[in-house]
C-alpha positions in Angstrom: 0.0 0.0 0.0 1.2 3.3 -1.1 2.0 6.2 1.9 -0.6 8.3 0.3 -3.2 5.6 0.8 -1.9 5.1 4.2 -2.6 8.6 4.8 -5.8 9.0 3.6 -6.9 6.0 5.8 -5.3 7.5 8.8 -7.1 10.9 8.2 -10.6 9.0 7.5 -10.0 6.7 10.3 -9.1 9.5 12.7 -12.0 11.8 11.9 -14.4 9.1 12.4 -13.2 8.3 15.8 -13.0 12.0 16.6 -16.5 12.4 15.6 -17.6 9.4 17.9 -15.8 11.0 20.8 -16.9 14.4 20.5 -20.7 13.8 19.7 -20.8 10.6 22.0 -19.7 12.3 25.0 -22.1 15.4 24.1 -19.4 17.7 24.4 -20.1 21.6 23.6 -19.3 22.5 20.0 -17.9 19.4 19.1 -17.7 20.5 15.5 -14.6 22.5 16.8 -12.9 19.3 17.8 -13.1 17.7 14.9 -11.8 21.0 13.1 -8.9 20.7 15.3 -8.2 17.0 14.9 -8.5 17.6 11.0 -5.8 19.9 11.7 -3.5 17.4 13.6 -4.3 14.6 11.2 -3.3 16.5 7.9 0.1 17.5 9.5 3.2 16.3 7.4 4.9 14.8 10.6 2.8 13.2 13.2 2.3 14.8 16.4 3.4 12.8 19.7 0.8 11.9 22.1 3.1 13.5 24.9 3.5 16.6 22.6 -0.2 16.9 21.5 -1.4 16.9 25.0 1.1 19.6 26.2 0.2 21.4 22.9 -3.7 21.2 23.9 -3.2 22.2 27.4 -1.4 25.2 26.3 -3.8 26.1 23.9 -6.3 26.0 26.6 -4.4 28.2 28.7 -3.7 30.6 26.0 -7.2 30.8 24.7 -8.6 31.1 28.2 -6.0 34.1 28.5 -7.9 35.7 25.7 -10.9 36.3 27.9 -8.6 39.1 29.3 -9.1 41.0 26.1 -12.6 41.3 27.2 -12.3 44.0 29.6 -10.1 45.7 26.9 -12.5 45.8 24.5 -15.3 47.0 26.4 -13.7 49.9 27.9 -10.8 50.9 25.4 -12.0 49.6 22.2 -9.3 51.5 19.8 -6.3 50.7 21.8 -8.0 46.8 21.7 -8.3 47.0 18.0 -4.7 48.3 17.3 -3.3 45.8 20.0 -5.2 43.1 17.8 -3.9 44.3 14.5 -0.3 44.0 15.6 -0.8 40.7 17.2 -2.3 39.4 14.2 0.4 40.7 11.8 3.2 38.9 14.1 1.0 35.9 14.0 0.7 35.9 10.3 4.4 36.7 9.8 4.8 33.4 12.2 2.6 31.3 9.9 4.6 32.5 6.8 7.9 31.3 8.3 6.8 27.7 8.4 4.7 27.5 11.8 1.2 27.7 9.9 -0.5 25.4 12.5 0.7 27.1 15.7 -0.1 30.5 14.4 -3.5 29.5 12.9 -4.6 28.1 16.7 -3.0 31.2 18.3 -4.8 33.6 15.8 -8.3 31.7 16.8 -7.4 32.5 20.1 -6.5 36.2 19.6 -9.7 36.5 17.6 -12.5 34.2 18.4 -11.9 34.0 22.0 -12.4 38.0 23.1 -15.5 38.0 21.1 -17.1 34.9 22.6 -16.2 36.2 25.9 -18.6 39.6 25.0 -21.5 37.0 24.8 -20.4 35.2 27.9 -17.2 34.2 29.8 -18.2 30.8 30.3 -18.8 30.4 26.4 -15.4 32.0 25.7 -13.8 29.3 28.1 -16.0 26.4 26.6 -14.6 27.2 23.1 -11.0 27.2 24.5 -11.5 23.9 26.3 -13.1 22.2 23.3 -10.2 23.4 20.7 -7.8 22.3 23.3 -9.5 19.1 23.7 -9.8 18.5 20.0 -5.9 19.0 19.6 -5.6 16.3 22.4 -7.9 13.7 20.8 -6.5 14.3 17.4 -3.1 13.5 19.0 -4.0 10.2 20.5 -6.5 9.2 17.7 -3.5 10.1 15.1 -1.1 7.8 17.2 -3.6 5.0 17.0 -4.1 5.6 13.2 -0.3 5.2 12.7 -0.3 1.9 14.5 -3.0 0.6 12.3 -1.7 2.4 8.8 2.2 2.8 9.6 3.7 4.8 7.0 6.7 3.0 4.7 9.9 4.8 5.1 10.7 7.0 2.2 13.7 8.9 0.9 14.3 12.6 2.2 13.6 15.4 0.4 9.8 15.2 -0.6 8.0 17.5 -2.6 7.0 20.9 -1.1 4.2 23.1 -1.9 5.3 26.0 -3.7 4.2 29.6 -2.1 3.4 32.4 -3.9 6.9 34.3 -4.4 5.9 37.6 -2.5 7.0 39.7 0.4 5.9 37.8 3.8 5.5 41.3 4.9 3.1 42.2 2.3 1.3 39.0 2.6 0.8 39.2 6.3 -0.4 42.7 6.0 -2.9 41.4 3.3 -4.3 38.8 5.6 -4.7 41.4 8.6 -6.7 43.5 6.2 -9.2 40.4 5.4 -9.4 39.5 9.0 -9.8 42.9 10.9 -12.9 44.2 9.6 -14.9 40.9 9.8 -13.4 40.9 13.5 -14.6 44.5 13.9 -18.2 43.7 12.5 -18.4 40.8 15.0 -17.9 42.9 17.8 -21.4 44.6 17.0 -22.9 41.0 16.9 -21.1 38.2 18.4 -23.5 35.2 18.3 -24.0 35.8 14.7 -20.5 36.2 13.6 -18.1 33.8 15.3 -18.3 31.4 13.2 -17.6 33.9 9.9 -14.3 35.2 11.8 -13.3 31.7 12.1 -13.9 31.2 8.4 -12.2 34.4 7.8 -9.3 33.1 9.5 -9.1 30.1 7.2 -9.5 32.3 4.1 -6.7 34.3 5.2 -4.4 31.5 5.8 -5.2 30.0 2.2 -4.9 33.2 0.7 -1.4 33.3 1.8 -0.6 30.4 -0.4 -2.0 31.3 -3.7 -1.0 33.9 -6.1 -3.6 36.9 -6.7 -5.0 35.0 -10.3 -6.1 31.8 -8.3 -7.3 33.6 -5.2 -10.5 34.4 -6.1 -11.3 31.2 -7.7 -10.4 29.0 -4.8 -11.7 31.3 -2.1 -15.2 31.5 -3.3 -15.2 27.9 -4.9 -13.9 26.2 -1.9 -16.8 27.9 0.3 -19.3 26.9 -2.2 -18.0 23.1 -2.2 -18.0 23.4 1.6 -21.8 24.3 1.5 -22.4 21.4 -0.8 -20.4 18.8 1.3 -22.5 19.9 4.3 -26.0 19.4 2.5 -24.8 16.3 1.4 -24.0 15.0 4.6 -27.4 16.7 6.2 -29.4 14.9 3.5 -27.7 11.4 4.1 -27.8 11.7 7.7 -31.8 12.6 7.7 -32.4 9.0 6.5 -31.4 7.7 9.8 -30.4 10.0 12.4 -27.8 8.3 14.8 -24.5 8.5 15.9 -23.3 5.5 14.1 -24.6 6.8 10.8 -23.0 10.5 11.6 -19.6 8.8 12.4 -19.9 6.5 9.0 -21.0 9.8 6.9 -18.0 11.8 8.6 -15.5 9.0 7.8 -16.6 8.3 4.3 -16.6 12.0 3.2 -13.3 12.5 4.9 -12.0 9.8 2.6 -13.5 11.6 -0.3 -11.7 14.8 0.7 -8.2 13.6 1.8 -7.9 11.4 -1.7 -8.2 14.9 -3.3 -5.9 16.4 -0.5 -3.0 14.1 -1.3 -3.9 14.1 -4.7 -5.0 10.4 -5.6 -7.8 11.3 -7.2 -7.0 14.0 -9.8 -8.5 17.4 -9.3 -7.7 20.7 -10.6 -7.7 22.4 -7.5 -4.8 22.4 -4.7 -4.6 20.8 -1.2 -5.5 24.0 0.5 -9.0 24.4 -1.6 -10.1 20.7 -0.2 -8.9 21.5 3.6 -10.7 24.9 3.3 -13.8 23.2 1.9 -13.9 20.2 4.5 -13.4 23.2 7.2 -16.2 25.2 5.8 -18.6 21.9 5.7 -17.9 21.3 9.5 -18.3 24.8 10.2 -22.0 24.5 8.4 -22.9 21.0 9.4 -21.8 21.2 13.2 -24.1 24.3 13.9 -27.1 22.6 11.6 -27.1 19.6 14.0 -27.5 21.8 17.2 -30.4 23.9 15.0 -32.2 20.6 14.8 -32.0 19.5 18.1 -33.2 23.0 19.3 -36.2 22.8 17.0 -34.6 25.7 14.5 -35.3 25.7 11.1 -32.0 24.2 9.8 -32.0 25.0 5.9 -32.9 28.6 6.6 -30.1 29.2 9.4 -27.6 27.0 7.1 -28.8 29.4 4.0 -27.8 32.5 6.3 -24.5 31.1 7.4 -23.9 29.8 3.9 -24.3 33.3 2.6 -22.6 35.1 4.9 -19.1 32.6 4.1 -19.8 33.4 0.5 -20.0 37.2 0.9 -16.9 36.7 3.3 -15.1 34.9 0.5 -16.0 37.6 -1.9 -14.7 40.3 0.3 -11.4 38.3 0.8 -11.1 38.2 -2.7 -12.0 41.7 -3.3 -8.9 42.3 -1.0 -6.7 40.5 -2.7 -7.3 42.1 -6.0 -7.4 45.6 -5.0 -4.1 45.2 -2.9 -2.3 43.4 -5.6 -3.2 46.2 -8.0 -2.3 48.8 -5.5 1.2 47.0 -5.4 1.4 46.9 -9.2 0.8 50.6 -9.6 3.2 51.4 -7.1 6.2 49.2 -7.9 7.1 51.5 -11.2 7.1 54.7 -9.0 9.2 53.3 -6.6 11.7 52.2 -9.0 11.8 55.4 -10.9 12.3 57.1 -7.6 15.1 54.8 -6.7 16.7 55.1 -10.0 17.0 59.0 -9.7 
């Protein structure tokens, strides 16, 4: 069996077990745990259990520390906004230097936890605990999956994903411009915009690995693809609503996405496209289950969320295009001035 096949089986098996654990134990916001486990399982190097537990606990502490931003946001909004913008810029540079996973998790702590704290402090702490627990579960499941599907030894020097040949400082600034306005919008209605902030963070990370010509198609199409995957999962789950069906469906859908992620199946889209599409699917599918349990109109609520995410993707595309045109227009002037 090829290593790519083993990787697909590990990811599919891991998400299935994580889904069973998070939903079977009735944890709060279980889809967040699945998203964190997906991030761990998709890493090139497997995260050891001990390190995963330490990282998960540190993440909990860091995110709970994000609650301290709530008084600053309440009483000193302008300094809080500037401080958040500086933190985002630094974390985006950290992600571009090769620590994308750690940076993304810290960005979530900086952006989502304070907004959740504006609603209720217990909600912010619950989100922090769930995401940290997702890292721990993902690490344990990843180790179990490696025992069942161990990778074969391969020569060093594998292929790497090519990043856009652009200045990291400009890419970091572009990511901040994408995230910050949606974050400010979330301050007006935290309960409604929290998922949108998470979606925007994922889009900003994805945009950093794309050139401007690819960004629009991938940002918008990956969002639409995630919505379609969520609709398929919901329709299939409605046939037999049960935990077993949920686990089987998420595992099968993960296998389908992972095959395209590792390029076992021919696809015109990049791995980041499929990763973002699956995360979007989980962001839509998880709240839909909660809406159904509380008696809300699932399709109406999902349509509103999907419309919001598509609007966010279009906004991210517009930011990339505008900043790219501004950069191209300013470059000749700089070169002319330096030549004189």
